[in-house]
C-alpha positions as CSV (number, residue, x, y, z in Angstrom):
1,M,0.0,0.0,0.0
2,V,1.1,3.5,-0.7
3,N,0.3,5.9,2.1
4,P,-1.8,8.7,0.6
5,M,-0.7,11.0,3.4
6,N,2.8,11.1,1.9
7,A,1.3,12.2,-1.5
8,L,-0.8,14.8,0.3
9,M,2.3,16.2,2.0
10,S,4.2,16.3,-1.4
11,L,1.3,18.1,-3.0
12,Q,1.2,20.6,-0.1
13,T,4.8,21.4,-0.7
14,E,4.2,21.9,-4.5
15,I,1.2,24.2,-3.7
16,F,3.5,26.4,-1.7
17,N,5.9,26.3,-4.6
18,G,3.2,27.5,-7.0
19,I,2.0,24.3,-8.8
20,P,-1.0,25.2,-10.9
21,L,-4.2,23.5,-9.7
22,R,-7.4,24.0,-11.7
23,S,-11.0,24.1,-10.5
24,C,-13.0,21.0,-11.3
25,A,-15.8,21.3,-13.9
26,A,-18.5,19.5,-11.9
27,H,-17.4,20.9,-8.5
28,P,-15.5,24.2,-8.8
29,S,-14.7,24.3,-5.1
30,L,-12.6,21.2,-5.7
31,K,-9.1,21.6,-7.1
32,M,-7.5,19.1,-9.4
33,F,-4.1,18.3,-10.8
34,Y,-3.7,15.8,-13.7
35,D,-0.5,14.0,-14.6
36,Q,0.8,10.7,-16.0
37,P,3.5,9.1,-13.9
38,N,4.8,5.9,-15.5
39,G,2.5,6.6,-18.4
40,R,-0.7,6.0,-16.5
41,P,-3.3,8.8,-16.1
42,R,-3.7,10.1,-12.5
43,F,-6.1,12.7,-11.1
44,T,-5.3,14.4,-7.8
45,F,-8.1,16.2,-6.1
46,A,-7.8,18.5,-3.1
47,K,-10.0,20.7,-1.0
48,V,-7.7,23.7,-0.5
49,E,-8.2,26.8,1.6
50,S,-5.6,29.5,1.9
51,Q,-3.1,27.2,0.2
52,L,-3.6,24.5,2.8
53,I,-4.9,21.1,1.9
54,K,-7.9,20.1,4.1
55,A,-8.7,16.8,2.3
56,F,-7.0,14.9,-0.6
57,A,-7.9,12.1,-3.0
58,V,-5.9,10.6,-5.8
59,V,-7.2,8.2,-8.4
60,A,-5.0,6.4,-10.9
61,I,-6.2,4.4,-13.9
62,T,-5.3,0.8,-13.4
63,E,-6.2,-2.6,-15.0
64,T,-9.8,-3.0,-16.3
65,I,-12.4,-5.1,-14.5
66,Q,-14.9,-6.9,-16.6
67,S,-13.7,-4.9,-19.6
68,L,-14.5,-1.6,-17.8
69,P,-12.0,1.1,-16.8
70,C,-10.9,0.9,-13.2
71,V,-9.3,3.5,-10.9
72,N,-7.4,2.9,-7.7
73,L,-8.5,5.4,-5.1
74,G,-6.4,6.8,-2.2
75,Y,-7.5,9.5,0.2
76,A,-6.2,11.4,3.2
77,V,-7.1,14.1,5.6
78,P,-4.4,15.9,7.7
79,P,-4.9,15.2,11.5
80,E,-6.0,18.7,12.3
81,Y,-9.0,18.4,9.9
82,R,-10.2,14.9,10.8
83,Q,-13.6,14.2,12.3
84,Q,-15.2,16.9,10.2
85,G,-16.6,14.8,7.3
86,L,-13.9,16.0,4.9
87,G,-12.8,12.5,4.0
88,T,-16.3,11.6,3.0
89,E,-16.7,14.8,1.1
90,I,-13.5,14.5,-0.9
91,V,-14.2,10.9,-1.9
92,K,-17.8,11.7,-3.0
93,L,-16.8,14.8,-5.0
94,S,-13.8,13.0,-6.6
95,I,-15.9,10.1,-7.8
96,N,-18.6,12.5,-9.1
97,E,-15.9,14.6,-10.9
98,L,-14.5,11.4,-12.4
99,K,-17.9,10.3,-13.5
100,A,-18.4,13.6,-15.3
101,E,-15.0,13.5,-16.9
102,F,-15.4,9.9,-18.1
103,K,-18.9,10.7,-19.4
104,R,-17.5,13.6,-21.5
105,N,-15.2,11.0,-23.0
106,G,-17.9,8.4,-23.7
107,V,-17.4,6.2,-20.7
108,N,-20.6,5.6,-18.8
109,E,-19.4,2.9,-16.3
110,F,-16.2,2.3,-14.4
111,Y,-14.9,0.8,-11.2
112,V,-13.4,2.4,-8.2
113,E,-11.2,0.2,-6.0
114,A,-9.4,1.0,-2.7
115,V,-6.9,-1.0,-0.7
116,V,-7.0,-0.2,3.0
117,G,-4.7,-1.4,5.7
118,V,-6.2,-3.6,8.4
119,Q,-5.0,-1.0,11.0
120,N,-6.7,1.9,9.3
121,I,-10.1,1.8,10.9
122,A,-11.2,5.3,9.8
123,S,-10.4,4.5,6.1
124,Q,-12.2,1.2,6.4
125,R,-15.3,2.9,7.6
126,L,-15.2,5.4,4.8
127,A,-14.6,2.7,2.2
128,A,-17.4,0.6,3.6
129,K,-19.8,3.6,3.5
130,L,-18.9,4.9,0.0
131,L,-17.6,2.0,-1.9
132,S,-19.0,-1.3,-0.6
133,A,-19.9,-2.8,2.7
134,N,-18.3,-6.0,1.3
135,F,-14.6,-6.3,1.1
136,E,-12.0,-9.0,0.5
137,K,-9.0,-9.6,2.8
138,I,-5.9,-9.5,0.7
139,K,-2.1,-9.3,1.0
140,D,-1.1,-5.9,-0.5
141,D,1.2,-6.3,-3.5
142,V,3.2,-3.2,-2.8
143,S,3.8,-3.5,1.0
144,G,3.1,-7.2,1.6
145,E,0.9,-6.2,4.5
146,D,-2.6,-7.5,5.2
147,A,-5.3,-5.2,3.8
148,Y,-8.9,-5.0,2.7
149,Y,-9.9,-4.6,-0.9
150,Y,-13.1,-2.5,-1.6
151,C,-14.7,-2.1,-5.1
152,L,-17.6,0.0,-6.4
153,K,-19.1,-0.1,-9.9
154,V,-20.0,3.5,-10.8
155,Q,-22.8,4.0,-13.4
C-alpha cells in the first residue's frame, strides 16, 4: 500500500511552490491536478483553503475489471482536519468529478477500488460507507501487508 498522506504532503509542498491547480468542472470548489506518472493517467483532487490542503484524494487508472475502466483510489485528511466529514466529502466529490470526466469521454461505467490497511479503521469505515460494505481480505502487492480490498461499480 502506498500511504496517501505522503502524497498529500508532497502536493502541499508543491502548492506552496506554485504548482497550478485547476478548479474542477463539476465541483468548482474542488481543485485538481492531472499527470501521467509511469505513463498512467492520474487525477489528484484537493480541498484547498488559503493554500492549505484540508482533504485529498488521488485516483490512478489501473487494470480493467470486466472490460470496464478501473481507478485505484487513495485518500487522506491531515490530522487537524479529521472528524469533520472531509474524507467523505473529498471521496464523494472526486468520484462525481471522475464520473463527469469519463462521461465527457464516452465512458458511462467504471470501477473504483481501494486497498485499505487492516489497522486503518477510519479509512475502512469510509470505504465501507462509500464503496462497498463487502470487502476482500488480501495481501497488498506493494507493502506485503494485510489489507482489505473494496470495489464499487459507478454507473
